[in-house]
N, C-alpha and C positions, 0 to 999 in steps of 0.2 A: 529308702533306708533313714531319712529321721523318724519318717509315721512309727517305720515298724521298732525306732530306740523308744519312741512317746509309746508305743505299746505295751512295750517289753517294763517298763518303770510304771506304767500303770496296772498292770494284769498279772506280771509275772511273780510280784510276791504273793496275789491271791491265787495263781495257779500252781504255785508252791504249796502253800499254807494248805490245799483243798488236795492236791497227790500227798501230803505229808499223813495228813488225818485217814485218807484211804489204804494209803500202804499200812500203818500202822493199827488201823482194826484187824485187815489182811496178818499185818502176824499176828496178833491177839487171838484171832479165830485157828493160826494153825500153832501156837504152844499151849492155848488154854484145854480145859477138861471138859470145856463148852460142847454138848450135841444138840444139833437139831436146830430149826428154826420157827420157832410155834411164834404166836402171838405175843403172846408176854415177853418174851423173849428181845422179838424186836421192837415193842413198847419199851420197856429198859433200854435199850440201846439209844432209841431216838429221847426219851428223858433226859437220861443222864449226858446225850451231847449237846438239848440247849442248855441243861441247866451248868453243866460247867464252860459252856462256850457266852453264856452269861457271867458270870461268874468270874471268867478269865479275862474278860475283856473288865471289868472294872478294877479286879486285882493288879492288872497293868498298868491301867491306868494310874493306879495308887503306888504302883510301883515305881513307873516312869517317872514321874512327878516327884517322888522321895526320891528319886538319882538324884533327878536335878538340883532339889536342894540339899541334901549333901554335898553335890559335889560345890556346888555354890558354897556353904559354911565353911566347907575345909580349905578354900581361896580366900577368905577375907571377905565374900559379899555378907549383906546384912538381912533380916526376914523380913520382907513387908505381905505377902501373902503366900497362902497352898489353898486352890482346888483342886476337886473331883467331882465331876458331874453340876447339880446343881448349890452344893455347901462349897463356903472358903470359909478358912481361917485367915485374918487378916491383922495387921499390928495398924490399932486407929487411939491418935493420940497417948501413941503408951503404953496400950493396952489392947491383950487380944481379943478378938471379936470374932462369935459363928456367924456369917451369914448365908441368906438363901440366893446365891447369884449364878449365874454362866452368863457365859461368854458365848455367844452365838455361834455356832458350828464348830467348835470344841467341847471336851471331856474333860476338862483340866487344865491347868495350868499353874506355876511357881510363879510370883515377882520377887526380884533380890534387887538387895539399892547395891551396886559397884563397889569396888571401894575404887582410889584416886587412880586416873592414869597418869603413867609413870614413859614417859616418852614415847608419848603416842598408841599407848598398848595399856591393857591390862590382863587380869589374867580370868580368861574365858572357856578355854579348849575344856578343864575338866567339868567346870557348870553344866556347859553344853552335851560334851559326851555321855556325861553321868545319866541321861537318863534313859538311852538305849544301852547303853552298856549292861545296866539293874536290868532292863531287860530278858539281854540273852542270859545274864548268868540265872534269873527263874527260868526259864526254858531249860538251857541248861539241868541244873536242877529237877522239874518237871521231868524232862525226858528221861534222866537216870530212874526217877520212880517210875516211870511207864513200863521200862525196861524190868524190873525189879520183880512189879505185881502181873506182872502179863500171863505169867501159867497161873496163877494162884487166884488172883482179884482182877478179873479183866473188865468190872465195871467201873473200879477202882483206875485202873490201868489205861480204861475210855477219858477218864474225868482228868487226867493227869496228863495224857499224851493233848488232850484239847489246851486245854493252860497253857503246856509247852509251846506248840503253836502257833497259840495265840501271841506267846512274848515272844518269840523269835519275829513274827509278821510285823507285829507294833515297831519294836526294833530295828527291823531292814526297812522299814518304809519311810520311819524316822532318820536312819541312817543313812539311805541314798542321798546323795546332794540333789534334789528337785527344788524348784521353786516356780510351781504353780500349784494352785493360786498364791500360794503361802509358801516362805521360804523354811526348809526343812532342817532339823538339826543337826543335818551330817552337811547340808547349804552352808551355814557359819560356819562350820570346825571348818571347812575348805577353804574357804572365801575371806574368813575376817581376818586373816592376817596377811592378806597378798597387799603389797604396796599401793594399788591401785584400788582398792577399798578401803583406805584410810579414811574416807568421809562416814562409809557406812560402818564404820567400827566406833569411830566421834557417835555418829548417830545413836545405835543402838546402847552405849555407854547412859547418853545426855539423858535418852527418853526413860531409861531404870532409875536413872536418879531423880528424875522430874516425876513421875509416874511415884516413886516413893515417896519426895516430898509432899504431892497432891493429897494422898492415901494415910497421912501422918497428920493432915490438920493446913498443909502451909496453902494459903491462897494462889490463885495461877499470879495474880499481880505484884505478890512478893517475892515469886521462883527470881533469883539472879537471872540477867538477862544474859551472859556469857554462857549457859548452856543452850541458846538458838541463837541467839545474834550472827553465828557464824554461817548460817545455811541460805545458798542460794535456792530463794523460793521458786525463781523461774530458772529451774535445774533440778528435780525432784526426781534424785536418782535409785531411791529404796522408799522402802516401809518406814525404814528410820530414820532418814531426813523429811521426811513426809510427816512423821510421826511427832519429830522436834520443830519443825513449821506449822503444825498442829498447837505446839502449847504456847507458839509465840502467838498464835492467833488468840490461844484461850485469855493470854496476857493481857492483852488488846480489849479484852471481848471486857473481862473482867473489873477494867479502868474505865470501862463505859465509854471506850474511843472507837467508835463503833464505825465510822469512817473510818478510819484505818485499819479496823479489821474487817469489814466488808469489802476494802480495797484489798488485803490481804489472801484474803479468801478467792475472791474472783481469779487470781491470779494463782492462787495451787487450782484452781479446777482449770486453768487455762494449760497447765502444765503436771497431768497426772500420768506419763507413762512408764510403765513397770508397776503401778498401784495398783491392790488389787482392787475387785470390782464393790466390794464390802468399802473399803475407805473412802471412794469413789463417791460412793451415795452419800457418804456424811458430809462432805464437803457440799454436794446440791444441797441439801436437807437446810447446812445453814446457809448458805444463798439464799433460798425460800424464806428464812426467818429473818431475814436484812430485807427480801423485797415485803416482806408483813409489815413491819414496822416503819418500812422507808417509802417509797414511790406508791406502793400497793397496786400495781396496775395488773390489773385480770391477765390480760394476753402475757406477759410475763411471769404468772403466779402457773396458771392453766401450761405453761412452756415447760418447768421448773419440776413443777409436781403431776410427774406423768405417772405410768402403773411402775417401773423400775423402782423409782423414788417411792411408793406405797407400799411394795413390797418388802425396803427395805425397812418402812417405817415399823412395819408388822411385825418385821424380824426381828426390830431390836428397842422392844418395847421399856424396856431398862435402862435403856439411855435415858439419861436426863434430859438434855439436849433438843432430842428427840419428841421429849414430851413437852417442853419448853414451845418449841416448834409449833405445834399443834395443838396448843395450847390461845398461842398469836391466831393461828387461821381460823379457830373456832370465837373468839373474840372479834378480828378486825376483819374477817372477812363472811362467813357465813352466819355469823351475829349469831352464834345455838347456844345460848344459855348451856345449857344440857349439856350440850357436849363439853361446852368449855370448862363445867365443875368435872366431867368424867375424866376430862386431862388432865385438871390440876390435881386431883388424885394419883393420878397415874405418876404424875410428877411427884410429888409427894412422899409416893413408893420409890421413885427410881431413888429419891436423894439418900437412901437407906441403905442404899448396895455399899457394899466397897469399894477403896479408890474413889470416891466421891467425897467423903468430906471433907475436903480444901475447896474446891468448887461451887458447893453448896450457897454459901452466902452471897456468890457473885451471880446464880442464878437464880434465886429468890429475886435478887433486884431487879433483875431483867426481868421476872414475871411480873415485878410492881409496875415494872417500865412500861410494859403491855397493857396493864389495869390503867395509867396513864392515860395512854393514849387513847384506850377505849374509852375511856369515861370524856375526856375534850370534845371524841366524837357525838357523844351521845347528846 
């Protein structure tokens, strides 16, 4: 029964979307004046469907993230970033900048700094729900236009149908409260308010605040410790508690308290229940870095730098920490000058990405630290 429920959650919205398009096209065929099924007509339907699907997906991502933005601003959140596909508008050092950046596995995202917490909570419900609500609104408008145009403009009707179905699909999959591999908007909406999830709520608030500070230029070492000193690193219960713990790690790393940073990262790696695989790999990547600048044992390096970590590193090339680790590997293990130069170039490119403004000085100091070790060994 449980497997059937998982099947419905994963495939139910897709089946409904395909059924909706099929029924809509059947309706158009019945009410429109189109006669015959010649090649050009079929080709036109196919092209319209593909074009509407691509445009509809992009538009619905824009509207979904825009909904989060509007809902957040209406409830006292302040703007940090708004991104769709590989473009992100970010507030950096008090000014707006447009940068090329894309978080792996996502179509876009909005980052807002929440207002102060009061009595252990803050206004998050409209911020979370406005994304799928806007998708449902767009879907309703497009489907209304579909019915209006079905008899007189069948190609336009098909286009609005596809865009509307995609809107309904995206709204539905983000509304359904799932937590695999990442929590959906619906999951947060229905779970953040529960008493048992007080720690999750605080973690979400803390992570949003700290991310805003770093994006605006605050170094991790200058972040007030009360944003993360409440975390029980031996009991990582969700991705936000994990995120707050990672900011604590960044705080120690930026202060170059490397022994304490490594100890904390090892504790995190030993307690990653319920954390998405991508975030687990980021921890192992940091452990690899500490091994490289520390004991540099080949056996331990080979254990950490396995196929899973290599796949993660390939997918996360826009992350400063990843390129810093690979630079350390090239300089201290393979001793490949060309590779070191390549990774340093990727590191410098990653430093220009959004959300990195505050971490760049500390990361550059770590590059200098790697160079000092390499020069000493030479």
